[in-house]
DRENDO-1510 file (C-alpha; in Angstrom, 1 decimal, always signed):
<recs>
REC; n; res; u; v; w
REC; 1; MET; +0.0; -0.1; -0.2 .
REC; 2; ILE; +1.3; +3.4; -0.7 .
REC; 3; SER; -0.5; +6.5; +0.8 .
REC; 4; VAL; -0.7; +9.9; -1.4 .
REC; 5; ILE; -1.1; +12.9; +0.9 .
REC; 6; ILE; -2.9; +16.1; -0.6 .
REC; 7; PRO; -2.9; +19.4; +1.7 .
REC; 8; THR; -5.8; +21.7; +0.8 .
REC; 9; PHE; -7.2; +25.0; +1.6 .
REC; 10; ASN; -10.1; +26.4; -0.5 .
REC; 11; GLU; -9.3; +24.3; -3.8 .
REC; 12; GLU; -12.5; +24.0; -5.3 .
REC; 13; GLU; -11.1; +25.0; -8.5 .
REC; 14; ASN; -8.5; +22.3; -9.1 .
REC; 15; ILE; -8.7; +19.4; -6.7 .
REC; 16; GLY; -10.7; +17.8; -8.9 .
REC; 17; GLN; -8.4; +17.4; -12.0 .
REC; 18; CYS; -5.5; +16.5; -9.1 .
REC; 19; LEU; -7.5; +13.9; -8.0 .
REC; 20; VAL; -9.0; +13.0; -11.5 .
REC; 21; SER; -5.3; +12.1; -12.4 .
REC; 22; LEU; -4.6; +10.4; -9.4 .
REC; 23; SER; -7.6; +7.9; -9.9 .
REC; 24; HIS; -6.6; +7.1; -13.3 .
REC; 25; GLN; -3.1; +5.7; -12.4 .
REC; 26; THR; -1.7; +2.3; -14.3 .
REC; 27; LEU; -1.3; +0.8; -10.4 .
REC; 28; PRO; -5.1; -0.9; -9.7 .
REC; 29; ARG; -6.8; +1.7; -7.6 .
REC; 30; ASN; -6.8; -0.8; -4.5 .
REC; 31; GLY; -2.9; -0.7; -4.5 .
REC; 32; TYR; -2.9; +2.8; -2.9 .
REC; 33; GLU; -4.8; +5.3; -0.9 .
REC; 34; ILE; -5.6; +9.1; -1.2 .
REC; 35; ILE; -6.2; +11.1; +1.7 .
REC; 36; VAL; -7.1; +14.9; +1.6 .
REC; 37; VAL; -6.3; +16.8; +4.8 .
REC; 38; ASP; -8.2; +20.3; +4.6 .
REC; 39; GLY; -7.2; +23.6; +6.2 .
REC; 40; GLY; -10.5; +24.9; +6.8 .
REC; 41; SER; -11.9; +25.4; +3.4 .
REC; 42; LYS; -14.9; +27.7; +2.9 .
REC; 43; ASP; -15.5; +26.8; -0.6 .
REC; 44; ALA; -16.5; +22.9; -2.0 .
REC; 45; THR; -13.0; +21.7; -1.7 .
REC; 46; CYS; -14.1; +18.7; +0.8 .
REC; 47; GLU; -17.1; +17.9; -1.3 .
REC; 48; ILE; -15.4; +17.3; -4.2 .
REC; 49; ALA; -12.5; +15.6; -2.5 .
REC; 50; LYS; -15.1; +13.2; -1.0 .
REC; 51; LYS; -16.1; +12.0; -4.6 .
REC; 52; TYR; -12.6; +10.6; -5.1 .
REC; 53; ALA; -10.7; +10.2; -1.8 .
REC; 54; ASP; -10.6; +7.7; +0.8 .
REC; 55; GLN; -10.2; +10.2; +3.7 .
REC; 56; VAL; -10.8; +13.6; +3.6 .
REC; 57; PHE; -10.4; +15.4; +7.2 .
REC; 58; VAL; -9.4; +18.8; +8.5 .
REC; 59; GLN; -6.2; +19.2; +9.8 .
REC; 60; THR; -5.2; +19.4; +13.6 .
REC; 61; SER; -1.7; +20.4; +13.3 .
REC; 62; ARG; -0.5; +23.8; +12.1 .
REC; 63; LYS; +0.4; +24.9; +8.6 .
REC; 64; VAL; +0.9; +22.8; +5.4 .
REC; 65; GLY; +4.0; +20.7; +7.0 .
REC; 66; GLY; +1.2; +20.1; +9.8 .
REC; 67; ALA; -1.5; +19.0; +7.5 .
REC; 68; ARG; +1.1; +16.4; +5.8 .
REC; 69; ASN; +2.1; +15.3; +8.8 .
REC; 70; ASP; -1.7; +14.3; +9.9 .
REC; 71; GLY; -2.2; +12.6; +6.8 .
REC; 72; VAL; +0.8; +10.7; +7.2 .
REC; 73; LYS; -0.5; +9.4; +10.9 .
REC; 74; ALA; -3.7; +8.5; +9.4 .
REC; 75; ALA; -2.3; +6.7; +6.4 .
REC; 76; LYS; -2.1; +2.9; +6.3 .
REC; 77; GLY; +1.0; +2.9; +3.6 .
REC; 78; GLU; +4.6; +1.7; +4.2 .
REC; 79; ILE; +5.5; +4.6; +1.4 .
REC; 80; ILE; +4.2; +8.4; +1.6 .
REC; 81; ALA; +3.6; +10.0; -1.7 .
REC; 82; THR; +2.7; +14.1; -1.3 .
REC; 83; THR; +1.6; +16.2; -3.8 .
REC; 84; ASP; -0.5; +19.4; -3.9 .
REC; 85; ALA; -4.0; +20.0; -5.0 .
REC; 86; ASP; -3.5; +22.3; -7.9 .
REC; 87; CYS; -1.1; +19.6; -9.6 .
REC; 88; ILE; -1.5; +16.9; -12.1 .
REC; 89; LEU; +0.2; +13.7; -11.8 .
REC; 90; PRO; +1.3; +11.3; -14.8 .
REC; 91; PRO; -0.8; +8.0; -15.3 .
REC; 92; ASP; +2.5; +6.3; -13.9 .
REC; 93; TRP; +3.4; +8.6; -11.3 .
REC; 94; ILE; +2.4; +6.3; -8.1 .
REC; 95; GLU; +3.9; +3.1; -10.3 .
REC; 96; ARG; +7.1; +5.0; -10.9 .
REC; 97; ILE; +7.3; +5.8; -7.1 .
REC; 98; ILE; +7.0; +2.0; -5.8 .
REC; 99; GLU; +9.4; +0.8; -8.8 .
REC; 100; ASP; +12.2; +3.2; -7.0 .
REC; 101; PHE; +11.4; +2.0; -3.4 .
REC; 102; LYS; +12.4; -1.4; -4.7 .
REC; 103; ASP; +16.1; -0.3; -3.3 .
REC; 104; PRO; +15.9; -0.5; +0.1 .
REC; 105; GLY; +18.6; +1.8; +0.8 .
REC; 106; VAL; +16.4; +4.5; -0.7 .
REC; 107; VAL; +14.4; +6.6; +2.0 .
REC; 108; GLN; +13.1; +9.5; -0.4 .
REC; 109; ILE; +12.5; +10.2; -3.9 .
REC; 110; TYR; +11.9; +13.7; -5.5 .
REC; 111; GLY; +11.5; +14.7; -9.7 .
REC; 112; PRO; +11.1; +17.5; -11.7 .
REC; 113; VAL; +8.1; +20.0; -12.4 .
REC; 114; TYR; +6.4; +21.3; -15.8 .
REC; 115; PRO; +3.9; +24.4; -15.6 .
REC; 116; ILE; +0.4; +23.5; -16.3 .
REC; 117; GLU; +0.1; +27.2; -17.9 .
REC; 118; GLU; +1.4; +27.9; -21.1 .
REC; 119; GLY; +4.1; +30.7; -22.1 .
REC; 120; ILE; +7.4; +31.0; -22.4 .
REC; 121; GLN; +8.2; +32.7; -19.0 .
REC; 122; ASN; +6.3; +29.7; -17.0 .
REC; 123; GLN; +8.6; +27.1; -18.9 .
REC; 124; PHE; +11.7; +29.2; -18.5 .
REC; 125; SER; +10.7; +29.6; -14.7 .
REC; 126; LEU; +10.7; +25.8; -14.3 .
REC; 127; PHE; +13.5; +25.1; -16.2 .
REC; 128; LEU; +15.4; +27.2; -13.9 .
REC; 129; ALA; +13.8; +25.3; -10.9 .
REC; 130; ASN; +14.4; +22.1; -12.4 .
REC; 131; THR; +18.4; +22.9; -13.1 .
REC; 132; PHE; +18.4; +24.2; -9.5 .
REC; 133; SER; +17.3; +20.7; -8.3 .
REC; 134; ARG; +19.4; +18.6; -10.5 .
REC; 135; ILE; +22.7; +20.7; -9.4 .
REC; 136; GLY; +21.7; +20.5; -5.7 .
REC; 137; TYR; +21.5; +16.6; -6.3 .
REC; 138; TYR; +24.4; +15.6; -8.5 .
REC; 139; SER; +26.6; +17.8; -6.4 .
REC; 140; ARG; +25.0; +16.5; -3.2 .
REC; 141; THR; +25.1; +19.7; -1.6 .
REC; 142; PHE; +21.4; +20.0; -1.1 .
REC; 143; PHE; +18.0; +18.4; -2.3 .
REC; 144; TYR; +15.4; +20.9; -3.6 .
REC; 145; THR; +12.8; +18.1; -3.2 .
REC; 146; LEU; +9.3; +20.0; -3.7 .
REC; 147; GLY; +6.4; +19.0; -1.4 .
REC; 148; CYS; +4.3; +18.7; -4.8 .
REC; 149; ASN; +6.7; +15.9; -6.2 .
REC; 150; THR; +8.2; +13.5; -3.4 .
REC; 151; ALA; +7.8; +10.3; -1.6 .
REC; 152; PHE; +8.9; +8.9; +1.6 .
REC; 153; ARG; +9.9; +5.4; +3.4 .
REC; 154; ARG; +7.2; +6.1; +6.2 .
REC; 155; GLU; +9.6; +4.5; +8.6 .
REC; 156; ALA; +12.5; +7.2; +8.0 .
REC; 157; PHE; +10.2; +9.8; +7.8 .
REC; 158; GLU; +8.6; +9.4; +11.1 .
REC; 159; LYS; +12.0; +8.7; +12.5 .
REC; 160; ALA; +13.9; +11.9; +10.7 .
REC; 161; GLY; +11.0; +13.8; +12.8 .
REC; 162; MET; +8.6; +14.5; +10.1 .
REC; 163; TYR; +7.9; +18.1; +8.6 .
REC; 164; ARG; +8.8; +21.2; +10.2 .
REC; 165; CYS; +5.4; +23.4; +10.6 .
REC; 166; ILE; +6.9; +26.2; +9.1 .
REC; 167; ASP; +5.8; +28.8; +6.3 .
REC; 168; ALA; +8.4; +27.7; +3.7 .
REC; 169; GLY; +11.6; +25.3; +3.4 .
REC; 170; ASP; +9.7; +22.4; +4.8 .
REC; 171; ASP; +10.5; +20.2; +1.7 .
REC; 172; LEU; +14.3; +21.2; +1.6 .
REC; 173; GLU; +14.9; +20.8; +5.5 .
REC; 174; ILE; +13.2; +17.3; +6.0 .
REC; 175; ALA; +15.6; +16.1; +3.3 .
REC; 176; MET; +18.5; +17.3; +5.0 .
REC; 177; ARG; +17.5; +15.1; +8.0 .
REC; 178; LEU; +16.5; +12.2; +5.9 .
REC; 179; LYS; +19.9; +11.7; +4.0 .
REC; 180; ASP; +21.5; +10.6; +7.4 .
REC; 181; LEU; +19.3; +7.7; +7.1 .
REC; 182; GLY; +19.8; +6.5; +3.9 .
REC; 183; SER; +19.6; +7.5; -0.1 .
REC; 184; ILE; +17.7; +9.9; -1.8 .
REC; 185; MET; +16.7; +9.8; -5.5 .
REC; 186; PHE; +15.7; +12.4; -8.2 .
REC; 187; ASP; +14.2; +10.9; -10.6 .
REC; 188; ASN; +13.8; +12.5; -13.6 .
REC; 189; ARG; +11.0; +10.4; -15.0 .
REC; 190; LEU; +8.7; +11.6; -12.2 .
REC; 191; LYS; +7.4; +14.6; -13.8 .
REC; 192; VAL; +4.5; +16.4; -12.3 .
REC; 193; GLY; +2.3; +19.4; -13.6 .
REC; 194; PHE; +2.7; +22.4; -11.3 .
REC; 195; SER; +0.4; +25.4; -11.4 .
REC; 196; MET; +2.2; +28.8; -11.7 .
REC; 197; ARG; -0.6; +30.5; -10.4 .
REC; 198; ARG; +1.0; +31.8; -7.4 .
REC; 199; TYR; +3.9; +33.1; -9.7 .
REC; 200; GLN; +1.7; +34.9; -12.3 .
REC; 201; LYS; -0.1; +36.8; -9.1 .
REC; 202; PHE; +3.0; +37.9; -7.4 .
REC; 203; GLY; +5.4; +37.7; -10.2 .
REC; 204; THR; +8.4; +35.2; -10.9 .
REC; 205; PHE; +11.6; +36.8; -9.5 .
REC; 206; GLN; +9.3; +38.4; -6.4 .
REC; 207; SER; +7.9; +35.2; -5.1 .
REC; 208; LEU; +11.3; +33.9; -5.7 .
REC; 209; TYR; +12.7; +36.4; -3.3 .
REC; 210; GLU; +10.1; +36.5; -0.6 .
REC; 211; TRP; +10.5; +32.3; -0.8 .
REC; 212; ILE; +14.5; +32.8; -0.1 .
REC; 213; SER; +13.9; +35.3; +2.3 .
REC; 214; ILE; +11.2; +33.1; +4.7 .
REC; 215; VAL; +13.7; +30.4; +4.4 .
REC; 216; ALA; +16.6; +32.5; +5.3 .
REC; 217; ASP; +14.8; +33.4; +8.5 .
REC; 218; GLY; +14.1; +30.2; +9.6 .
REC; 219; GLY; +11.0; +29.3; +7.9 .
REC; 220; GLU; +8.6; +31.5; +9.7 .
REC; 221; SER; +7.1; +34.8; +8.4 .
REC; 222; GLY; +3.7; +36.8; +8.6 .
REC; 223; LYS; +4.6; +39.4; +6.3 .
REC; 224; TYR; +5.2; +38.2; +2.8 .
REC; 225; SER; +2.3; +37.7; -0.2 .
REC; 226; TYR; +3.8; +34.1; -0.8 .
REC; 227; THR; +1.9; +32.8; +2.6 .
REC; 228; GLN; -1.2; +34.1; +1.7 .
REC; 229; LYS; -2.3; +30.6; +1.3 .
REC; 230; LYS; -2.9; +30.1; +4.8 .
REC; 231; TYR; -3.1; +26.5; +6.3 .
REC; 232; LYS; -4.4; +26.3; +9.9 .
</recs>
């Protein structure tokens, strides 16, 4: 069993296409579970999610990292995969994750992203992000493990202490702890459709600057527009 965790907050416009993509995987549907952990949505997010997910509940821990942690606590799987409500998963996403974990030394895997929205700027922005990921991985200096396209061996994830409940950088920080427990793998075939809507709203460079500023400040911030999407 593999468990897919999705944190949500007012995602009625996006959660449907994400869950449809997860429901049409090459792996039989009874081979994985979908868990949606909601941050107190005021729209139809939970109603839509209940049509596809095995579990839908409101988080009790703080922020998006806490939502993912709550999902892990409720999960049945020995492998935990995480994505975001505005992402689109390829049909073989879960099957590739399982294949990668056949190596018993691997504790975490992650992959690149591509823009759902059209436009040269969106493609260029994620080209830079993916290049950044590959440089970090192949140099073994850091692991840019986006929470929208990553998976863990549950035992190692829990042993490492799970996600920190911070505004930004939790997906990088957990990888730095997990690398002491086993291998971290970057799978170039594990591509996920990523929404650029926040970057389009706030501007790519402004969003990146704010994200870097928050991470440099320890992951906590109450003043940046990048963190407008709030979770409990």
